[in-house]
Z-matrix of the N, CA and C atoms (Angstrom, degrees):
N
C 1 1.446
C 2 1.527 1 109.22
N 3 1.301 2 115.54 1 144.75
C 4 1.456 3 120.57 2 178.30
C 5 1.520 4 109.71 3 -74.55
N 6 1.304 5 115.63 4 157.62
C 7 1.454 6 121.17 5 174.26
C 8 1.523 7 107.98 6 -62.32
N 9 1.345 8 117.33 7 129.01
C 10 1.457 9 120.68 8 -175.90
C 11 1.527 10 112.07 9 -62.38
N 12 1.345 11 118.53 10 -18.79
C 13 1.464 12 120.86 11 178.01
C 14 1.525 13 111.14 12 -65.76
N 15 1.333 14 117.41 13 -19.40
C 16 1.458 15 120.71 14 179.55
C 17 1.528 16 112.24 15 -77.39
N 18 1.305 17 117.59 16 -13.90
C 19 1.459 18 122.40 17 179.87
C 20 1.520 19 107.60 18 -111.49
N 21 1.336 20 115.82 19 119.82
C 22 1.459 21 118.74 20 179.77
C 23 1.519 22 110.83 21 -93.99
N 24 1.320 23 115.69 22 156.85
C 25 1.465 24 122.53 23 174.88
C 26 1.518 25 107.84 24 -95.39
N 27 1.326 26 115.42 25 130.55
C 28 1.458 27 122.05 26 -177.60
C 29 1.523 28 107.84 27 -125.48
N 30 1.321 29 117.40 28 139.69
C 31 1.462 30 120.54 29 179.24
C 32 1.527 31 110.33 30 -67.20
N 33 1.327 32 116.93 31 155.77
C 34 1.468 33 118.77 32 176.85
C 35 1.532 34 112.37 33 -56.89
N 36 1.331 35 118.02 34 -42.00
C 37 1.466 36 120.87 35 -179.31
C 38 1.523 37 111.06 36 -64.44
N 39 1.319 38 117.81 37 -44.38
C 40 1.472 39 120.95 38 177.50
C 41 1.522 40 110.98 39 -62.80
N 42 1.333 41 116.07 40 -37.10
C 43 1.461 42 120.71 41 177.38
C 44 1.529 43 109.70 42 -61.44
N 45 1.325 44 116.55 43 -50.15
C 46 1.467 45 120.21 44 -179.28
C 47 1.524 46 110.68 45 -60.57
N 48 1.331 47 117.14 46 -43.20
C 49 1.464 48 120.84 47 179.63
C 50 1.528 49 110.83 48 -61.27
N 51 1.328 50 117.20 49 -41.03
C 52 1.465 51 120.41 50 179.67
C 53 1.527 52 110.69 51 -68.14
N 54 1.328 53 116.44 52 -41.77
C 55 1.465 54 120.01 53 176.78
C 56 1.527 55 110.61 54 -60.63
N 57 1.330 56 116.62 55 -35.35
C 58 1.471 57 120.79 56 -179.97
C 59 1.523 58 111.90 57 -72.68
N 60 1.332 59 117.29 58 -34.67
C 61 1.468 60 120.21 59 -174.41
C 62 1.526 61 114.37 60 -94.02
N 63 1.316 62 117.46 61 -16.99
C 64 1.460 63 121.40 62 -177.50
C 65 1.531 64 109.33 63 -116.24
N 66 1.329 65 117.31 64 104.50
C 67 1.466 66 120.26 65 -175.14
C 68 1.524 67 114.95 66 -56.21
N 69 1.318 68 118.02 67 -31.69
C 70 1.467 69 119.38 68 -176.63
C 71 1.526 70 113.58 69 -87.52
N 72 1.329 71 119.04 70 -12.68
C 73 1.467 72 122.10 71 -177.56
C 74 1.528 73 110.86 72 -62.44
N 75 1.342 74 114.89 73 145.47
C 76 1.467 75 121.84 74 -174.05
C 77 1.523 76 109.60 75 -128.62
N 78 1.347 77 115.82 76 143.29
C 79 1.458 78 121.72 77 171.86
C 80 1.524 79 108.25 78 -109.63
N 81 1.343 80 116.09 79 126.41
C 82 1.456 81 122.65 80 179.77
C 83 1.521 82 108.66 81 -114.46
N 84 1.330 83 116.61 82 120.51
C 85 1.457 84 122.20 83 177.22
C 86 1.521 85 107.91 84 -98.74
N 87 1.335 86 116.03 85 118.26
C 88 1.470 87 121.17 86 -174.40
C 89 1.527 88 113.04 87 -103.03
N 90 1.328 89 117.07 88 11.88
C 91 1.461 90 119.45 89 178.45
C 92 1.537 91 110.37 90 -71.21
N 93 1.306 92 116.76 91 -179.10
C 94 1.460 93 121.20 92 -179.41
C 95 1.529 94 111.03 93 -85.55
N 96 1.336 95 114.51 94 161.71
C 97 1.470 96 120.59 95 176.51
C 98 1.530 97 110.52 96 -55.39
N 99 1.326 98 116.69 97 -39.05
C 100 1.462 99 120.46 98 179.31
C 101 1.531 100 110.56 99 -61.49
N 102 1.326 101 117.43 100 -41.99
C 103 1.465 102 120.28 101 178.90
C 104 1.525 103 110.79 102 -65.34
N 105 1.334 104 116.85 103 -42.71
C 106 1.466 105 119.24 104 178.94
C 107 1.521 106 110.35 105 -60.24
N 108 1.333 107 116.60 106 -42.50
C 109 1.459 108 121.23 107 -176.13
C 110 1.529 109 112.88 108 -72.68
N 111 1.327 110 117.16 109 -42.25
C 112 1.453 111 119.96 110 -171.31
C 113 1.521 112 115.25 111 -99.83
N 114 1.333 113 117.83 112 -21.03
C 115 1.468 114 121.16 113 -178.58
C 116 1.524 115 111.09 114 -104.89
N 117 1.335 116 117.18 115 -31.25
C 118 1.454 117 121.98 116 179.22
C 119 1.518 118 112.24 117 115.16
N 120 1.319 119 114.42 118 175.91
C 121 1.465 120 122.85 119 -178.27
C 122 1.515 121 110.33 120 -135.01
N 123 1.331 122 117.86 121 147.91
C 124 1.468 123 118.76 122 170.38
C 125 1.531 124 108.73 123 -57.30
N 126 1.307 125 116.43 124 143.21
C 127 1.468 126 121.67 125 -179.46
C 128 1.525 127 109.07 126 -110.47
N 129 1.315 128 116.22 127 111.76
C 130 1.465 129 122.02 128 -179.42
C 131 1.522 130 111.99 129 -107.05
N 132 1.328 131 117.41 130 13.43
C 133 1.461 132 120.68 131 -175.53
C 134 1.528 133 112.30 132 -61.29
N 135 1.320 134 118.68 133 -33.61
C 136 1.468 135 120.97 134 178.25
C 137 1.530 136 111.42 135 -65.88
N 138 1.343 137 116.71 136 -19.50
C 139 1.461 138 121.74 137 178.71
C 140 1.526 139 111.12 138 -95.23
N 141 1.334 140 116.81 139 -0.62
C 142 1.454 141 120.57 140 -176.02
C 143 1.522 142 112.63 141 72.00
N 144 1.342 143 115.88 142 26.73
C 145 1.462 144 121.73 143 -178.29
C 146 1.513 145 109.92 144 -127.53
N 147 1.330 146 114.09 145 166.94
C 148 1.462 147 120.78 146 172.42
C 149 1.522 148 108.21 147 -129.19
N 150 1.307 149 115.17 148 154.90
C 151 1.462 150 121.46 149 176.69
C 152 1.528 151 108.32 150 -78.62
N 153 1.331 152 116.61 151 134.86
C 154 1.458 153 121.20 152 172.97
C 155 1.527 154 106.44 153 -84.05
N 156 1.333 155 116.44 154 124.69
C 157 1.464 156 120.92 155 -178.16
C 158 1.526 157 109.77 156 -113.11
N 159 1.324 158 114.70 157 114.93
C 160 1.466 159 121.87 158 176.41
C 161 1.528 160 106.72 159 -139.77
N 162 1.325 161 117.01 160 119.03
C 163 1.458 162 120.96 161 -177.78
C 164 1.529 163 111.69 162 -67.74
N 165 1.330 164 116.57 163 130.21
C 166 1.463 165 122.34 164 172.31
C 167 1.525 166 108.49 165 -76.53
N 168 1.317 167 115.76 166 -45.69
C 169 1.460 168 122.62 167 176.79
C 170 1.523 169 107.29 168 -121.54
N 171 1.311 170 115.48 169 149.44
C 172 1.453 171 118.82 170 179.72
C 173 1.524 172 110.35 171 -100.69
N 174 1.301 173 115.45 172 140.96
C 175 1.461 174 122.17 173 178.12
C 176 1.520 175 107.57 174 -93.29
N 177 1.303 176 123.56 175 138.68
C 178 1.453 177 126.37 176 9.88
C 179 1.531 178 114.46 177 -97.88
N 180 1.323 179 119.12 178 -3.11
C 181 1.471 180 119.36 179 -175.35
C 182 1.522 181 113.26 180 -78.15
N 183 1.332 182 118.20 181 -18.58
C 184 1.466 183 124.08 182 177.54
C 185 1.523 184 114.60 183 61.73
N 186 1.323 185 117.15 184 20.37
C 187 1.455 186 120.06 185 175.03
C 188 1.516 187 110.90 186 -78.85
N 189 1.317 188 116.70 187 143.41
C 190 1.461 189 120.90 188 177.79
C 191 1.525 190 108.50 189 -67.98
N 192 1.317 191 115.90 190 132.39
C 193 1.458 192 121.47 191 -179.15
C 194 1.527 193 109.35 192 -69.14
N 195 1.339 194 118.81 193 114.79
C 196 1.466 195 120.27 194 -178.62
C 197 1.534 196 113.09 195 -66.14
N 198 1.323 197 116.58 196 -17.43
C 199 1.465 198 120.84 197 179.73
C 200 1.533 199 111.99 198 -100.68
N 201 1.332 200 117.06 199 13.57
C 202 1.465 201 120.61 200 -176.51
C 203 1.531 202 112.10 201 -53.79
N 204 1.319 203 117.00 202 -52.26
C 205 1.466 204 121.15 203 -176.80
C 206 1.524 205 111.43 204 -58.05
N 207 1.316 206 116.93 205 -44.33
C 208 1.464 207 120.74 206 -179.85
C 209 1.524 208 111.36 207 -66.73
N 210 1.340 209 116.29 208 -43.14
C 211 1.468 210 120.10 209 -179.42
C 212 1.521 211 111.07 210 -64.79
N 213 1.327 212 116.41 211 -43.55
C 214 1.458 213 118.97 212 -179.96
C 215 1.525 214 111.17 213 -69.88
N 216 1.310 215 117.75 214 -41.27
C 217 1.475 216 120.52 215 177.79
C 218 1.526 217 110.57 216 -56.79
N 219 1.326 218 116.84 217 -42.35
C 220 1.469 219 120.93 218 178.68
C 221 1.527 220 110.99 219 -64.45
N 222 1.336 221 117.00 220 -44.15
C 223 1.464 222 120.90 221 179.60
C 224 1.529 223 110.94 222 -63.63
N 225 1.333 224 116.51 223 -40.63
C 226 1.470 225 120.35 224 178.14
C 227 1.525 226 110.46 225 -66.36
N 228 1.327 227 116.32 226 -40.88
C 229 1.461 228 120.65 227 177.86
C 230 1.516 229 111.76 228 -60.25
N 231 1.338 230 116.60 229 -38.30
C 232 1.467 231 120.83 230 177.78
C 233 1.526 232 111.70 231 -61.81
N 234 1.339 233 116.55 232 -27.61
C 235 1.469 234 121.42 233 178.66
C 236 1.521 235 112.52 234 -89.44
N 237 1.324 236 116.64 235 -5.40
C 238 1.457 237 120.60 236 -176.52
C 239 1.519 238 112.83 237 82.64
N 240 1.345 239 116.65 238 12.80
C 241 1.465 240 121.31 239 179.01
C 242 1.521 241 109.08 240 -82.97
N 243 1.320 242 115.86 241 139.05
C 244 1.454 243 120.68 242 -179.26
C 245 1.510 244 112.26 243 -129.53
N 246 1.330 245 116.60 244 -168.05
C 247 1.467 246 122.00 245 -175.40
C 248 1.533 247 114.66 246 -59.06
N 249 1.328 248 118.56 247 -23.53
C 250 1.466 249 121.24 248 -178.75
C 251 1.525 250 113.13 249 -98.71
N 252 1.324 251 117.67 250 2.87
C 253 1.466 252 122.18 251 -179.41
C 254 1.522 253 109.97 252 -75.52
N 255 1.322 254 117.22 253 139.52
C 256 1.465 255 120.87 254 172.59
C 257 1.522 256 107.75 255 -72.62
N 258 1.339 257 115.28 256 120.32
C 259 1.453 258 121.53 257 -179.66
C 260 1.524 259 107.76 258 -121.70
N 261 1.326 260 115.71 259 122.42
C 262 1.456 261 122.60 260 -179.77
C 263 1.523 262 108.03 261 -105.66
N 264 1.336 263 116.24 262 129.10
C 265 1.455 264 122.57 263 -177.41
C 266 1.523 265 109.09 264 -108.40
N 267 1.339 266 115.81 265 133.74
C 268 1.459 267 121.01 266 179.78
C 269 1.519 268 110.04 267 -132.74
N 270 1.330 269 115.50 268 144.85
C 271 1.464 270 121.72 269 172.81
C 272 1.530 271 106.27 270 -139.23
N 273 1.310 272 118.34 271 -153.35
C 274 1.459 273 120.50 272 -178.68
C 275 1.524 274 111.62 273 -67.49
N 276 1.356 275 116.27 274 -50.57
C 277 1.458 276 118.56 275 -174.16
C 278 1.527 277 114.24 276 -137.67
N 279 1.318 278 118.83 277 4.30
C 280 1.456 279 121.62 278 173.23
C 281 1.518 280 117.39 279 113.22
N 282 1.326 281 118.85 280 -6.71
C 283 1.465 282 121.11 281 -178.19
C 284 1.515 283 114.00 282 -80.79
N 285 1.326 284 116.51 283 -55.82
C 286 1.465 285 120.04 284 -180.00
C 287 1.526 286 111.01 285 -63.80
N 288 1.321 287 116.39 286 -38.57
C 289 1.468 288 119.62 287 -179.07
C 290 1.522 289 111.01 288 -64.60
N 291 1.322 290 117.50 289 -35.56
C 292 1.473 291 119.92 290 176.79
C 293 1.522 292 110.07 291 -64.31
N 294 1.330 293 117.63 292 -45.50
C 295 1.463 294 120.17 293 179.22
C 296 1.528 295 111.07 294 -61.79
N 297 1.322 296 116.72 295 -41.29
C 298 1.469 297 120.75 296 178.91
C 299 1.526 298 110.56 297 -64.86
N 300 1.331 299 117.29 298 -42.13
C 301 1.466 300 120.92 299 179.25
C 302 1.527 301 111.02 300 -64.26
N 303 1.334 302 116.40 301 -39.77
C 304 1.463 303 119.97 302 178.01
C 305 1.528 304 111.05 303 -65.03
N 306 1.327 305 116.90 304 -41.82
C 307 1.462 306 120.25 305 178.18
C 308 1.530 307 110.57 306 -61.89
N 309 1.323 308 117.03 307 -44.74
C 310 1.461 309 119.59 308 -178.19
C 311 1.530 310 111.20 309 -69.71
N 312 1.329 311 117.58 310 -30.37
C 313 1.463 312 120.48 311 174.34
C 314 1.527 313 109.47 312 -63.71
N 315 1.336 314 115.20 313 -43.70
C 316 1.470 315 118.57 314 179.20
C 317 1.527 316 111.88 315 -69.78
N 318 1.337 317 117.19 316 -15.92
C 319 1.468 318 122.54 317 177.62
C 320 1.525 319 112.02 318 -91.23
N 321 1.356 320 116.90 319 4.42
C 322 1.455 321 120.12 320 174.72
C 323 1.514 322 116.68 321 107.16
N 324 1.326 323 117.98 322 -2.36
C 325 1.470 324 120.47 323 176.04
C 326 1.527 325 107.01 324 -87.80
N 327 1.319 326 116.38 325 111.03
C 328 1.461 327 120.80 326 -166.90
C 329 1.526 328 114.89 327 -91.09
N 330 1.330 329 118.17 328 -4.91
C 331 1.465 330 120.27 329 -176.89
C 332 1.523 331 110.63 330 -125.29
N 333 1.331 332 115.49 331 57.46
C 334 1.458 333 121.97 332 179.78
C 335 1.526 334 109.66 333 -95.66
N 336 1.325 335 115.59 334 137.93
C 337 1.462 336 122.33 335 -177.70
C 338 1.527 337 109.22 336 -131.02
N 339 1.318 338 116.11 337 144.28
C 340 1.457 339 122.49 338 177.55
C 341 1.523 340 108.84 339 -101.05
N 342 1.337 341 116.90 340 127.73
C 343 1.467 342 120.17 341 176.61
C 344 1.528 343 107.57 342 -78.05
N 345 1.325 344 115.39 343 106.78
C 346 1.458 345 121.80 344 -178.90
C 347 1.529 346 109.67 345 -60.97
N 348 1.289 347 116.67 346 137.24
C 349 1.459 348 125.55 347 -179.68
C 350 1.519 349 113.35 348 73.59
N 351 1.332 350 118.85 349 -8.39
C 352 1.453 351 121.86 350 174.44
C 353 1.516 352 115.00 351 62.05
N 354 1.319 353 115.17 352 -153.96
C 355 1.461 354 122.24 353 -176.37
C 356 1.525 355 111.98 354 -80.30
N 357 1.338 356 116.42 355 -38.46
C 358 1.464 357 120.45 356 -175.92
C 359 1.523 358 114.96 357 -108.62
N 360 1.315 359 118.06 358 -16.33
C 361 1.454 360 121.03 359 179.28
C 362 1.517 361 113.74 360 75.36
N 363 1.334 362 115.44 361 -174.37
C 364 1.463 363 120.85 362 -177.97
C 365 1.526 364 111.44 363 -75.13
N 366 1.308 365 115.00 364 169.81
C 367 1.458 366 120.51 365 174.88
C 368 1.526 367 109.75 366 -69.27
N 369 1.344 368 116.12 367 141.34
C 370 1.462 369 119.97 368 175.19
C 371 1.534 370 108.99 369 -89.29
N 372 1.315 371 117.54 370 -171.82
C 373 1.463 372 121.92 371 -177.21
C 374 1.526 373 112.24 372 -61.60
N 375 1.337 374 116.78 373 -25.15
C 376 1.463 375 121.38 374 179.11
C 377 1.528 376 112.29 375 -95.68
N 378 1.330 377 116.34 376 10.25
C 379 1.461 378 123.62 377 -179.78
C 380 1.529 379 112.37 378 64.08
N 381 1.339 380 115.68 379 35.26
C 382 1.458 381 122.38 380 174.77
C 383 1.517 382 108.49 381 -111.94
N 384 1.316 383 116.38 382 150.66
C 385 1.460 384 121.52 383 176.56
C 386 1.525 385 109.71 384 -104.28
N 387 1.328 386 115.29 385 161.79
C 388 1.454 387 120.62 386 174.50
C 389 1.511 388 114.82 387 100.02
N 390 1.335 389 117.67 388 -2.12
C 391 1.466 390 119.50 389 -179.67
C 392 1.522 391 113.16 390 -122.54
N 393 1.331 392 117.98 391 -24.20
C 394 1.467 393 121.63 392 -174.34
C 395 1.527 394 113.03 393 -94.98
N 396 1.301 395 118.57 394 -4.26
C 397 1.457 396 121.42 395 -178.77
C 398 1.511 397 110.01 396 164.57
N 399 1.310 398 115.61 397 175.01
C 400 1.453 399 121.03 398 178.13
C 401 1.523 400 113.27 399 96.06
N 402 1.323 401 114.74 400 178.25
C 403 1.469 402 124.06 401 -176.36
C 404 1.526 403 111.99 402 -54.92
N 405 1.333 404 116.45 403 -50.12
C 406 1.466 405 120.70 404 -177.08
C 407 1.528 406 111.05 405 -64.20
N 408 1.321 407 117.26 406 -47.24
C 409 1.462 408 121.22 407 -177.83
C 410 1.532 409 111.67 408 -66.00
N 411 1.325 410 117.23 409 -25.12
C 412 1.469 411 120.75 410 177.86
C 413 1.530 412 111.69 411 -76.78
N 414 1.328 413 117.06 412 -4.90
C 415 1.453 414 121.35 413 178.50
C 416 1.518 415 113.54 414 77.02
N 417 1.323 416 116.38 415 20.65
C 418 1.465 417 120.42 416 179.44
C 419 1.528 418 109.46 417 -80.34
N 420 1.336 419 117.42 418 155.35
C 421 1.466 420 119.54 419 -174.97
C 422 1.526 421 112.80 420 -66.61
N 423 1.333 422 114.23 421 138.62
C 424 1.454 423 121.26 422 177.12
C 425 1.518 424 108.58 423 -152.26
N 426 1.307 425 115.19 424 160.63
C 427 1.460 426 121.60 425 179.05
C 428 1.514 427 110.02 426 -129.07
N 429 1.302 428 114.81 427 150.05
C 430 1.458 429 120.48 428 175.41
C 431 1.514 430 108.03 429 -80.45
N 432 1.343 431 116.79 430 132.82
C 433 1.458 432 122.02 431 -177.48
C 434 1.450 433 113.77 432 -73.09
């Protein structure tokens, strides 16, 4: 694993702004298919982009996909993204995406960023997600899967 200092945490709003201003920048959602379908996905259609979806862990066993790096590298290659491309990783709240960003940094992608607070953010006082932080709470575009 790469040193976590090589992966910076970026706010959802800063991530969206960078994706809007940098044509080659990519957003990778590492949540599970179930999360994409039932919780939603960031919507980058207004930017002329799509979210790259590659599961870090598979549902329902929650095991880390041993082929994650290869699968994501292939998907990035299909987009023309390379080792110098800004790649932003997002998950539910920032944990899995950080691990994925660190793995890809150690695989030679030198500009990996973790979306702090993820798509849904931390739990609020009522133990619900989506209101205390993250992509959705920041009012950024998203679609229901």
